[in-house]
Structures are given as structure tokens and as C-alpha cells.
Backbone as CSV, one residue per row, in Angstrom:
resi,resn,N_x,N_y,N_z,CA_x,CA_y,CA_z,C_x,C_y,C_z
1,MET,-13.047,22.773,18.653,-12.745,23.210,17.271,-13.885,24.200,17.046
2,SER,-13.326,25.399,16.307,-14.459,26.501,16.153,-15.280,26.012,14.796
3,PRO,-16.507,26.628,14.801,-17.369,26.164,13.718,-16.803,26.415,12.355
4,ASP,-15.936,27.641,12.308,-15.282,27.957,11.031,-14.324,26.856,10.633
5,ALA,-13.523,26.434,11.645,-12.612,25.295,11.476,-13.374,24.043,11.069
6,GLU,-14.480,23.753,11.759,-15.163,22.505,11.414,-15.721,22.599,10.021
7,THR,-16.241,23.693,9.517,-16.600,23.886,8.169,-15.525,23.505,7.113
8,GLY,-14.380,24.289,7.503,-13.198,24.112,6.576,-12.737,22.839,6.592
9,LEU,-12.641,22.080,7.771,-12.209,20.674,7.774,-13.275,19.790,7.039
10,SER,-14.496,20.064,7.076,-15.458,19.217,6.315,-15.187,19.256,4.749
11,ILE,-14.976,20.437,4.480,-14.711,20.916,2.910,-13.357,20.180,2.511
12,VAL,-12.455,20.331,3.430,-10.996,19.687,2.978,-11.023,18.178,2.872
13,LEU,-11.914,17.640,3.868,-11.982,16.219,3.776,-12.966,15.710,2.565
14,ARG,-13.884,16.403,2.283,-14.771,16.151,1.152,-13.802,16.232,-0.173
15,GLN,-12.907,17.376,-0.241,-12.060,17.354,-1.454,-11.088,16.162,-1.631
16,LEU,-10.634,15.702,-0.352,-9.792,14.620,-0.320,-10.510,13.406,-0.797
17,GLU,-11.688,13.145,-0.425,-12.507,12.016,-0.911,-12.671,12.153,-2.524
18,GLU,-12.887,13.396,-3.047,-13.022,13.562,-4.483,-11.764,13.238,-5.182
19,LEU,-10.730,13.644,-4.638,-9.307,13.391,-5.262,-9.018,11.796,-5.174
20,GLU,-9.384,11.186,-4.289,-9.245,9.723,-4.210,-10.101,9.114,-5.294
21,ALA,-11.415,9.632,-5.414,-12.208,8.975,-6.427,-11.737,9.291,-7.817
22,LEU,-11.394,10.484,-7.970,-10.776,10.864,-9.295,-9.566,9.964,-9.627
23,SER,-8.694,9.892,-8.673,-7.504,8.943,-8.811,-7.799,7.535,-9.201
24,LYS,-8.824,6.895,-8.358,-9.197,5.489,-8.593,-9.753,5.401,-10.118
25,GLN,-10.711,6.396,-10.398,-11.358,6.412,-11.799,-10.122,6.247,-12.884
26,THR,-9.175,7.289,-12.796,-8.110,7.381,-13.596,-7.408,6.165,-13.831
27,LEU,-7.114,5.432,-12.592,-6.264,4.413,-12.572,-7.022,3.174,-13.262
28,GLN,-8.256,3.180,-13.010,-9.073,2.104,-13.509,-9.238,2.048,-15.013
29,ASP,-9.442,3.312,-15.511,-9.637,3.287,-17.050,-8.172,3.671,-17.827
30,LEU,-7.125,3.924,-16.996,-5.874,4.228,-17.512,-5.775,5.289,-18.578
31,ASN,-6.690,6.325,-18.365,-6.548,7.444,-19.218,-6.034,8.449,-18.501
32,THR,-4.745,8.731,-18.456,-4.028,9.684,-17.660,-4.256,11.142,-18.176
33,VAL,-4.365,11.065,-19.369,-4.732,12.508,-20.050,-5.920,13.108,-19.538
34,ALA,-7.012,12.242,-19.624,-8.351,12.755,-19.252,-8.288,13.085,-17.658
35,GLY,-7.517,12.072,-16.800,-7.550,12.225,-15.505,-6.777,13.436,-15.067
36,THR,-5.772,13.780,-15.792,-5.016,15.029,-15.461,-5.805,16.299,-15.760
37,GLU,-6.646,16.165,-16.826,-7.577,17.297,-17.182,-8.738,17.395,-16.060
38,ARG,-9.113,16.417,-15.530,-10.231,16.399,-14.381,-9.420,16.841,-13.232
39,LEU,-8.212,16.507,-12.983,-7.589,16.848,-11.875,-7.248,18.296,-11.766
40,LEU,-6.950,18.896,-12.842,-6.729,20.475,-13.041,-8.156,21.224,-12.604
41,LYS,-9.191,20.729,-13.225,-10.538,21.301,-12.908,-10.804,21.199,-11.440
42,TRP,-10.526,19.894,-10.799,-10.692,19.690,-9.367,-9.925,20.781,-8.603
43,LYS,-8.649,20.921,-9.045,-7.818,21.846,-8.269,-8.217,23.207,-8.263
44,ALA,-8.669,23.699,-9.333,-9.304,25.130,-9.519,-10.540,25.149,-8.573
45,ARG,-11.306,24.235,-8.565,-12.627,24.198,-7.706,-12.250,24.143,-6.312
46,THR,-11.230,23.351,-5.871,-10.849,23.077,-4.444,-10.202,24.257,-4.031
47,ALA,-9.345,24.959,-4.833,-8.746,26.164,-4.391,-9.743,27.325,-3.891
48,GLY,-10.894,27.348,-4.779,-11.793,28.374,-4.479,-12.663,27.956,-3.205
49,LEU,-12.835,26.692,-3.015,-13.517,26.224,-1.806,-12.675,26.570,-0.571
50,ILE,-11.466,26.270,-0.638,-10.607,26.453,0.365,-10.469,28.037,0.842
51,SER,-10.409,28.772,-0.123,-10.436,30.323,-0.047,-11.638,30.652,0.640
52,ASN,-12.786,30.217,0.261,-14.049,30.559,0.940,-14.133,30.046,2.198
53,ALA,-13.885,28.840,2.635,-14.124,28.171,3.819,-13.015,28.366,4.862
54,VAL,-11.813,28.392,4.393,-10.484,28.326,5.278,-9.977,29.682,5.305
55,GLY,-9.554,30.270,4.269,-8.964,31.539,3.988,-8.392,31.777,2.793
56,GLN,-8.195,33.030,2.200,-7.660,33.425,1.094,-6.259,32.854,0.954
57,GLN,-5.531,33.074,1.989,-4.055,32.663,1.907,-3.917,31.171,1.789
58,GLN,-4.606,30.343,2.369,-4.604,29.029,2.329,-5.038,28.546,0.846
59,GLY,-6.144,29.235,0.246,-6.625,28.885,-1.098,-5.485,29.328,-2.222
60,SER,-4.924,30.543,-1.942,-4.003,30.867,-2.833,-2.744,29.877,-2.851
61,ALA,-2.343,29.512,-1.640,-1.167,28.621,-1.504,-1.400,27.186,-2.147
62,PHE,-2.790,26.736,-2.006,-3.187,25.498,-2.763,-3.168,25.697,-4.256
63,ALA,-3.714,26.805,-4.654,-3.746,27.096,-6.205,-2.328,27.291,-6.776
64,GLY,-1.477,27.658,-5.914,-0.024,27.767,-6.400,0.767,26.731,-6.400
65,ILE,0.372,25.490,-6.035,1.150,24.285,-6.034,1.279,23.953,-7.425
66,GLN,2.636,23.695,-7.637,3.093,23.376,-9.041,3.962,22.013,-8.868
67,PRO,3.450,20.956,-9.702,4.114,19.632,-9.438,5.675,19.905,-10.115
68,GLY,6.492,19.226,-9.476,7.976,19.248,-9.991,8.158,18.491,-11.376
69,PRO,9.181,18.456,-11.983,9.439,17.841,-13.187,9.322,16.198,-12.923
70,SER,8.951,15.607,-13.945,8.940,14.110,-13.890,9.846,13.542,-14.938
71,PHE,10.698,12.486,-14.398,11.709,11.976,-15.259,11.445,10.525,-15.659
72,THR,10.137,10.184,-15.517,9.788,8.806,-15.604,9.153,8.787,-17.015
73,ASN,9.157,7.737,-17.730,8.373,7.496,-18.935,6.937,6.569,-18.660
74,ASP,6.693,6.504,-17.394,5.418,5.954,-16.848,4.351,6.836,-16.436
75,LEU,3.305,6.961,-17.568,2.257,7.889,-17.259,1.423,7.702,-16.056
76,VAL,1.473,6.368,-15.586,0.549,6.038,-14.510,1.244,6.683,-13.271
77,GLU,2.578,6.331,-13.200,3.324,6.828,-12.088,3.407,8.299,-11.959
78,GLU,3.515,9.041,-13.078,3.485,10.437,-13.177,2.153,10.845,-12.823
79,PHE,1.049,10.303,-13.042,-0.303,10.615,-12.566,-0.280,10.537,-11.039
80,THR,0.011,9.360,-10.542,-0.001,9.172,-9.005,0.823,10.315,-8.257
81,ASP,2.019,10.552,-9.022,2.869,11.593,-8.094,2.244,12.921,-8.195
82,LEU,1.399,13.183,-9.297,0.511,14.467,-9.362,-0.471,14.412,-8.364
83,VAL,-1.206,13.359,-8.142,-2.181,13.204,-7.075,-1.636,13.447,-5.791
84,ASP,-0.418,12.770,-5.459,0.209,13.007,-4.204,0.728,14.543,-3.991
85,CYS,0.949,15.139,-4.906,1.267,16.646,-4.983,0.105,17.450,-4.243
86,TYR,-1.111,17.025,-4.472,-2.253,17.787,-3.897,-2.730,17.127,-2.737
87,ARG,-2.554,15.692,-2.583,-3.066,14.998,-1.384,-2.368,15.614,-0.127
88,ILE,-1.028,15.528,-0.165,-0.369,15.830,0.950,-0.671,17.131,1.488
89,PRO,-0.698,18.292,0.748,-0.992,19.624,1.236,-2.530,19.645,1.902
90,LEU,-3.395,18.895,1.246,-4.824,18.749,1.720,-4.801,17.974,3.164
91,GLN,-4.062,16.958,3.253,-3.975,16.291,4.437,-3.329,17.080,5.571
92,THR,-2.335,17.862,5.267,-1.606,18.649,6.094,-2.652,19.755,6.714
93,LEU,-3.370,20.388,5.741,-4.432,21.396,6.095,-5.417,20.786,6.970
94,ALA,-5.880,19.550,6.614,-6.965,18.946,7.402,-6.395,18.752,9.001
95,LYS,-5.113,18.415,9.077,-4.604,18.030,10.298,-4.509,19.371,11.166
96,GLN,-4.000,20.589,10.409,-4.177,21.925,11.137,-5.439,22.295,11.547
97,LEU,-6.471,22.173,10.646,-7.963,22.497,11.040,-8.315,21.509,12.290
98,SER,-7.997,20.356,12.278,-8.643,19.460,13.258,-7.800,19.818,14.647
99,GLN,-6.886,20.436,14.657,-6.059,20.958,15.732,-6.381,22.228,16.258
100,THR,-7.259,23.036,15.605,-7.678,24.262,15.905,-8.355,24.210,17.204
101,PRO,-7.902,25.059,18.239,-8.631,25.085,19.474,-10.055,25.418,19.510
102,SER,-10.887,24.980,20.110,-12.334,25.187,20.236,-12.489,26.644,20.879
103,SER,-13.481,27.409,20.318,-13.780,28.768,20.890,-15.008,28.553,21.758
104,ARG,-15.554,27.259,21.783,-16.671,27.103,22.829,-16.051,26.525,24.047
105,SER,-16.565,26.985,25.272,-16.064,26.354,26.478,-17.255,26.001,27.253
């Protein structure tokens, strides 16, 4: 794995940890409105970090993620769906970065 990919992977994994902590906190205090606000701030910060560490294209793609419509009346379920909307692309990006071939021989 190249040093750039290692740095990018480290940042993506750290952001996944932050997402999990944010989700856990929100589900603990059951304040989905505040949790959603924190999630939007986290998303903006994460998009910037991805742009700087991985590439502008990946950062823009992450920033452009828009959750689909929700048809439930369960705010907790809607919040967990929103978290998944960001978790899955980060996990996919982490997997791609971890499979980047090493430039060192």
C-alpha cells in the first residue's frame, strides 16, 4: 500500500469511528434532531478530509451523497438509515484503499 493510500485509509477509518460514536451518542440520548445536525457537520468535515487525503473526486462524491426519502414515522430508524447512507460508502472507500497496490518493493 502506498503511503498516500495508508494516510487516506487512516483518515477514512477514523471518520468511520467518529460516525459510530456519533450514532451511539444519538441513539443513547434519543435526540435525533441534534444527532442529524451533528451528522451534517461531520459529513462536511469528512468530505473535506477525504478530498485532501484521498482525492477531490472521492471527496466530492462523498459530499454529494443524498439520503433517499424515508417513509417511516420512526425517527430512530430514519436516523440509523441516514448513518448507513454514509457508513457504506466509507466502508467501500476503505476497502478500495486497503487494496491499493504497494509502490514499495
